[in-house]
C-alpha positions in Angstrom: -25.5 -69.9 63.2 -26.7 -70.1 66.7 -25.5 -72.9 68.9 -27.9 -73.7 71.6 -26.6 -77.0 73.1 -24.0 -79.6 73.0 -24.5 -83.3 73.1 -22.1 -85.4 75.0 -21.8 -89.2 74.3 -21.4 -91.2 77.6 -18.0 -92.8 77.8 -19.6 -96.2 77.8 -20.8 -95.7 74.4 -17.5 -94.3 73.1 -15.0 -96.4 71.3 -11.8 -96.5 73.3 -9.8 -95.4 70.2 -12.0 -92.5 69.8 -12.2 -91.4 73.5 -9.5 -88.9 73.1 -10.2 -85.1 72.9 -12.3 -84.0 70.1 -10.2 -82.1 67.6 -11.9 -78.9 66.4 -10.7 -76.4 63.9 -9.5 -73.0 65.2 -12.3 -71.2 63.6 -14.7 -73.3 65.5 -12.8 -73.1 68.8 -12.8 -69.4 68.4 -16.6 -69.2 67.9 -17.1 -71.4 71.0 -14.6 -69.3 72.8 -16.4 -66.1 72.0 -19.7 -67.7 73.2 -18.2 -68.8 76.6 -16.2 -65.7 77.0 -12.9 -67.5 77.3 -9.9 -65.1 76.8 -8.2 -67.3 74.0 -8.0 -70.6 72.4 -5.2 -72.0 74.5 -7.2 -71.6 77.7 -10.3 -73.0 76.0 -8.3 -76.1 74.8 -6.8 -76.4 78.3 -10.3 -76.5 79.8 -11.5 -79.0 77.3 -8.5 -81.1 77.9 -8.8 -81.2 81.6 -12.6 -81.7 81.4 -11.8 -84.9 79.3 -9.2 -85.9 81.7 -11.5 -85.3 84.6 -14.0 -87.6 83.1 -11.5 -90.4 83.0 -10.2 -89.7 86.6 -13.7 -89.2 88.0 -12.9 -85.6 88.6 -10.7 -85.5 91.6 -10.2 -81.9 91.9 -13.5 -80.1 90.8 -13.4 -76.4 90.4 -9.8 -76.2 89.9 -8.6 -73.5 87.4 -6.6 -74.8 84.5 -2.9 -74.3 84.7 -1.8 -72.8 81.4 1.8 -73.3 82.3 1.7 -77.2 82.2 
């Protein structure tokens, strides 16, 4: 299996009830993690979570590294 792209749905088209972070199984997260060279699943989930939040808050702090202690 080769992943070549990821399609994001614009927030305007996403049902508010379903706009929370997409839940992926650990094996899928591990596969994506290996492709993106993230050190572990926790940091990848943090990045996804913060990216999701940044979309909702219009990305007030771009380029900020995820804080894994929060």
